[in-house]
C-alpha positions as CSV (number, residue, x, y, z in Angstrom):
1,X,37.3,128.7,360.1
2,X,37.1,132.2,361.5
3,X,40.8,132.7,361.2
4,X,40.6,131.8,357.6
5,X,37.7,134.2,357.1
6,X,39.6,136.9,358.7
7,X,42.5,136.3,356.2
8,X,40.1,136.4,353.3
9,X,38.5,139.8,354.5
10,X,42.2,141.2,354.7
11,X,42.9,140.1,351.3
12,X,39.6,141.6,350.0
13,X,40.4,144.9,351.7
14,X,43.9,144.9,350.1
15,X,42.4,144.3,346.6
16,X,40.0,147.2,347.1
17,X,42.9,149.4,348.0
18,X,44.9,148.3,345.1
19,X,42.1,149.0,342.7
20,X,42.1,152.7,343.6
21,X,45.8,153.1,342.8
22,X,46.2,155.2,339.5
23,X,48.8,152.8,338.1
24,X,46.4,149.9,338.5
25,X,43.3,151.8,337.4
26,X,44.9,152.7,334.1
27,X,46.3,149.1,333.5
28,X,43.3,147.3,331.9
29,X,44.6,143.8,332.4
30,X,45.8,144.4,336.1
31,X,42.6,146.0,337.0
32,X,40.5,143.1,335.3
33,X,42.5,140.5,337.3
34,X,41.9,142.3,340.6
35,X,38.1,142.8,339.7
36,X,37.8,139.1,339.1
37,X,39.4,138.3,342.4
38,X,37.3,140.8,344.2
39,X,34.0,139.3,342.5
40,X,35.0,135.8,343.6
41,X,35.7,136.8,347.3
42,X,32.8,139.2,347.6
43,X,30.0,136.5,348.6
44,X,32.3,135.2,351.4
45,X,33.4,138.6,352.7
46,X,29.9,140.0,352.7
47,X,28.5,136.9,354.6
48,X,31.5,137.0,357.1
49,X,30.7,140.7,357.8
50,X,27.1,139.8,358.5
51,X,28.4,137.1,360.9
52,X,30.6,139.6,362.8
53,X,27.7,142.0,363.2
54,X,25.5,139.4,364.8
55,X,28.5,138.4,367.0
56,X,28.9,142.1,368.1
57,X,25.2,142.2,369.0
58,X,25.5,139.0,371.0
59,X,28.5,140.2,372.8
60,X,27.1,143.4,373.8
61,X,23.9,141.8,375.1
62,X,25.8,139.2,377.0
63,X,28.1,141.9,378.6
64,X,25.1,143.9,379.7
65,X,23.5,140.8,381.2
66,X,26.6,139.9,383.0
67,X,27.0,143.4,384.5
68,X,23.5,142.8,386.0
69,X,20.4,144.7,384.9
70,X,17.7,145.7,387.4
71,X,15.0,146.5,385.0
72,X,13.1,143.1,384.3
73,X,11.7,144.3,380.8
74,X,15.2,145.5,379.8
75,X,16.7,142.2,380.9
76,X,14.0,140.2,378.9
77,X,14.7,142.4,375.9
78,X,18.5,141.7,376.1
79,X,17.9,138.0,376.5
80,X,15.6,138.0,373.4
81,X,18.2,140.0,371.5
82,X,21.0,137.6,372.5
83,X,19.0,134.5,371.5
84,X,18.1,136.0,368.1
85,X,21.7,137.0,367.4
86,X,22.8,133.4,368.4
87,X,20.4,131.8,366.0
88,X,21.4,134.3,363.1
89,X,25.2,133.4,363.8
90,X,24.3,129.7,363.5
91,X,22.5,130.2,360.2
92,X,25.2,132.4,358.7
93,X,27.9,130.0,359.9
94,X,26.3,127.3,357.8
95,X,26.2,129.7,354.8
96,X,30.0,130.3,355.4
97,X,30.7,126.5,355.5
98,X,29.1,126.1,352.1
99,X,30.9,129.2,350.7
100,X,34.3,127.8,351.8
101,X,33.8,124.5,350.2
102,X,36.3,123.9,347.3
103,X,34.9,125.3,344.1
104,X,34.8,123.4,340.8
105,X,37.3,125.3,338.7
106,X,34.9,124.8,335.7
107,X,31.8,126.4,337.3
108,X,32.4,129.6,335.5
109,X,32.9,128.1,332.0
110,X,30.5,127.9,329.1
111,X,29.1,124.4,328.5
112,X,28.7,122.0,325.6
113,X,25.4,120.0,325.8
114,X,25.3,116.8,323.7
115,X,21.8,115.0,323.5
116,X,21.5,111.7,321.7
117,X,18.3,109.6,321.2
118,X,18.7,106.2,323.0
119,X,16.3,103.2,323.2
120,X,12.9,103.9,321.6
121,X,13.6,104.8,318.0
122,X,11.7,107.7,316.6
123,X,10.0,108.4,319.9
124,X,13.5,108.7,321.5
125,X,14.5,111.1,318.7
126,X,11.3,113.2,319.3
127,X,12.1,113.4,323.0
128,X,15.7,114.4,322.3
129,X,14.2,117.4,320.5
130,X,12.0,118.1,323.5
131,X,15.0,118.2,325.8
132,X,17.0,120.3,323.3
133,X,14.0,122.7,323.3
134,X,13.8,122.6,327.2
135,X,17.5,123.5,327.7
136,X,17.3,126.2,325.0
137,X,14.3,127.8,326.8
138,X,16.2,127.5,330.2
139,X,19.2,129.2,328.6
140,X,17.0,132.0,327.3
141,X,15.4,132.6,330.7
142,X,19.0,133.0,332.1
143,X,19.9,135.4,329.3
144,X,22.6,133.0,328.1
145,X,23.4,132.6,324.5
146,X,22.7,129.1,322.8
147,X,24.2,128.1,319.5
148,X,24.0,124.7,317.6
149,X,27.3,123.2,316.5
150,X,26.0,119.9,314.9
151,X,22.5,118.4,314.5
152,X,21.2,115.3,312.9
153,X,17.5,115.5,312.4
154,X,14.8,112.9,311.6
155,X,12.2,113.5,309.0
156,X,9.3,113.9,311.4
157,X,10.9,116.5,313.6
158,X,13.0,114.5,316.1
159,X,16.8,114.7,316.7
160,X,19.1,111.7,316.6
161,X,22.0,113.8,317.9
162,X,22.6,117.4,318.6
163,X,25.6,119.3,320.1
164,X,25.2,123.0,321.2
165,X,27.1,125.5,323.2
166,X,25.5,127.6,326.0
167,X,27.5,130.7,326.8
168,X,26.8,132.6,330.0
169,X,27.8,133.4,333.6
170,X,27.5,130.2,335.7
171,X,26.2,128.0,332.9
172,X,28.3,125.0,333.8
173,X,27.7,125.3,337.5
174,X,23.9,125.0,337.0
175,X,23.7,122.6,334.2
176,X,26.5,120.1,335.2
177,X,24.1,117.8,337.0
178,X,22.1,117.1,333.8
179,X,24.4,114.6,332.5
180,X,22.9,111.1,332.4
181,X,20.1,109.0,331.0
182,X,16.7,110.8,330.8
183,X,13.7,108.5,330.5
184,X,10.4,109.4,329.1
185,X,7.1,107.7,329.5
186,X,4.2,108.8,327.3
187,X,1.8,107.8,324.5
188,X,3.5,108.5,321.1
189,X,1.4,110.4,318.5
190,X,1.9,107.4,316.2
191,X,0.4,104.9,318.8
192,X,-3.2,104.1,317.8
193,X,-4.0,102.0,320.9
194,X,-2.9,104.6,323.4
195,X,-0.3,102.4,324.9
196,X,2.4,104.2,327.0
197,X,5.9,103.8,325.6
198,X,9.2,104.2,327.4
199,X,12.2,105.7,325.7
200,X,15.5,107.0,326.8
201,X,17.8,110.0,325.8
202,X,21.4,110.5,326.9
203,X,22.6,114.0,327.9
204,X,26.2,114.9,328.4
205,X,27.2,118.4,329.7
206,X,30.8,119.2,329.3
207,X,32.7,122.4,330.4
208,X,34.0,124.2,327.2
209,X,37.8,123.9,327.1
210,X,40.2,125.2,324.7
211,X,43.6,123.9,323.4
212,X,45.5,126.1,325.8
213,X,43.8,124.6,328.8
214,X,44.0,120.9,327.8
215,X,46.7,120.1,325.3
216,X,45.9,117.9,322.3
217,X,48.7,116.7,320.0
218,X,48.0,117.8,316.5
219,X,49.6,114.7,315.1
220,X,46.8,112.6,316.8
221,X,44.1,114.4,314.6
222,X,42.6,113.6,311.3
223,X,40.7,116.5,309.8
224,X,38.2,116.1,307.0
225,X,36.0,118.7,305.3
226,X,32.7,117.8,303.7
227,X,29.5,119.5,302.5
228,X,26.9,120.0,305.1
229,X,23.6,118.0,304.7
230,X,20.1,118.7,305.8
231,X,18.7,122.2,306.7
232,X,20.8,125.2,305.8
233,X,19.7,126.4,302.3
234,X,21.6,126.3,299.1
235,X,24.9,127.5,300.6
236,X,25.6,124.3,302.5
237,X,25.5,122.1,299.4
238,X,27.9,124.4,297.5
239,X,31.0,124.6,299.8
240,X,32.8,122.0,302.0
241,X,32.5,124.1,305.1
242,X,31.6,121.3,307.5
243,X,34.4,119.7,309.6
244,X,35.0,116.2,310.9
245,X,37.9,115.8,313.4
246,X,38.9,112.3,314.6
247,X,41.2,111.9,317.6
248,X,43.0,108.8,316.4
249,X,44.3,107.4,319.7
250,X,40.7,107.3,321.3
251,X,38.6,107.1,318.1
252,X,36.6,110.2,319.2
253,X,34.8,111.9,316.3
254,X,33.5,115.3,316.4
255,X,31.5,117.0,313.5
256,X,30.6,120.6,313.2
257,X,28.5,121.9,310.3
258,X,26.4,124.8,311.6
259,X,28.8,127.7,310.8
260,X,29.2,128.9,307.1
261,X,32.9,129.4,307.8
262,X,35.2,126.4,307.6
263,X,37.4,128.2,310.1
264,X,34.7,128.8,312.6
265,X,33.5,125.1,312.2
266,X,37.1,123.9,312.8
267,X,37.5,126.1,315.9
268,X,34.1,125.0,317.4
269,X,34.8,121.3,316.6
270,X,38.3,121.6,318.3
271,X,36.7,123.0,321.3
272,X,34.1,120.1,321.5
273,X,36.8,117.6,320.9
274,X,39.1,119.0,323.7
275,X,36.2,119.2,326.1
276,X,35.3,115.5,325.5
277,X,38.9,114.4,325.9
278,X,39.3,116.5,329.1
279,X,36.1,115.0,330.5
280,X,37.4,111.4,329.7
281,X,40.7,112.3,331.4
282,X,38.9,113.5,334.4
283,X,36.8,110.4,334.6
284,X,39.9,108.3,334.4
285,X,41.6,110.2,337.2
286,X,38.6,110.3,339.4
287,X,38.2,106.4,339.1
288,X,41.8,106.1,340.3
289,X,41.8,108.4,343.2
290,X,38.2,108.2,344.6
291,X,35.8,105.5,345.7
292,X,32.4,105.5,344.0
293,X,30.2,108.3,345.6
294,X,27.0,107.1,347.3
295,X,25.0,109.6,345.5
296,X,25.2,110.1,341.8
297,X,24.7,113.9,342.1
298,X,27.4,115.5,340.0
299,X,29.2,112.4,338.8
300,X,27.7,112.7,335.3
301,X,27.6,108.9,334.9
302,X,25.9,108.5,331.6
303,X,24.9,104.9,332.2
304,X,22.8,106.0,335.2
305,X,19.1,106.8,334.8
306,X,18.9,110.2,336.5
307,X,15.3,111.4,335.8
308,X,11.9,110.2,334.5
309,X,9.4,112.3,332.7
310,X,6.0,110.7,333.0
311,X,3.6,112.6,330.8
312,X,0.3,110.7,331.7
313,X,0.9,111.5,335.4
314,X,2.2,114.9,334.6
315,X,5.3,114.3,336.9
316,X,9.1,114.6,336.6
317,X,11.1,112.5,339.1
318,X,14.8,112.9,339.7
319,X,15.9,109.6,341.0
320,X,19.3,110.8,342.6
321,X,17.6,112.8,345.2
322,X,14.1,111.3,345.2
323,X,12.5,114.7,344.1
324,X,9.1,114.4,342.3
325,X,7.4,117.6,340.8
326,X,3.9,117.6,339.2
327,X,4.7,120.4,336.7
328,X,5.9,118.6,333.6
329,X,4.6,121.2,331.1
330,X,6.4,124.0,333.0
331,X,9.7,122.0,333.2
332,X,9.5,121.1,329.4
333,X,9.1,124.8,328.8
334,X,12.5,125.5,330.5
335,X,11.4,126.0,334.1
336,X,14.3,124.0,335.7
337,X,15.4,126.1,338.6
338,X,13.5,124.1,341.3
339,X,15.2,120.7,340.2
340,X,18.6,122.4,339.7
341,X,18.6,124.2,343.1
342,X,17.6,121.0,344.8
343,X,20.5,119.1,343.1
344,X,22.9,121.8,344.1
345,X,21.8,121.7,347.7
346,X,22.0,117.9,347.9
347,X,25.6,118.1,346.5
348,X,26.6,120.8,349.0
349,X,25.1,118.7,351.9
350,X,27.0,115.7,350.8
351,X,30.3,117.6,350.5
352,X,29.8,119.2,353.9
353,X,29.2,115.7,355.4
354,X,32.4,114.4,353.6
355,X,34.5,117.4,354.9
356,X,33.1,116.9,358.5
357,X,34.2,113.2,358.4
358,X,37.8,114.1,357.3
């Protein structure tokens, strides 16, 4: 591992040197490419440099102790310094192991989030709206941009289905564990007897792909235009700006009606379609090459119930990692970091165990 880290540091130093060259500095594309590489390597290099500093401290303290020190106080100080440096090295070594784990190539991408009401009728549709609001508020807290592509609303403020795009640094890396079935237990406003109902909502989180990254044959597509329905003012009823794209071989249908421009709707619908087809292909390949993972973290299995929101008890439980938090109001208002951090940590631990077994 240390040899690999030394190579990475040398590569980083070489990038830094190249970025100061006039011919590179004035070439926007070349400079941007090097800057991207530098940013990707920076966390590893900075952590490795911390490790080497602790190692130097430990080596110096050990050398002085080996030489023989007469002063008992100085000897105790050296032993303490050596012990602290060794503990710091162990801690940083664990950080480096995590940083060297293979990264998901989609982590830096924007995401498409699709939410659909499941079992529970109108109550499921109301909770689908609550989840849409929760993710929107989380995106806002991260200074990410959120934009609806398609929405099918109910008459009393619920959502049967919504597709929206979240654009921002690291959006997919933090939201990818949200795919699955979310269960809600609460007393609906329409329930006179105060009986708790259980409803479900399906969430899918897809990395936003474009046609250049994942090829879709144009002859496999049926593209229809139609007039938007629902909210949107007079404009949507006058022009056929909404787009419906059907991928004939798989029967996948994507609708996009939020933009006023037919071209923009088509572009957004194609990105969503491409992302769905990419995800389906990834699932097919994963099923062929890998055994089912013991933990459901990160698999995005939509048939799996991943989380329960129990309103009477004020708790949220993530079943994949056995985490229960009694802060349902904060979570529904977009405070998701504690859950997401725990899921990322669990995924890293599992991958570290897997790499140790290989």
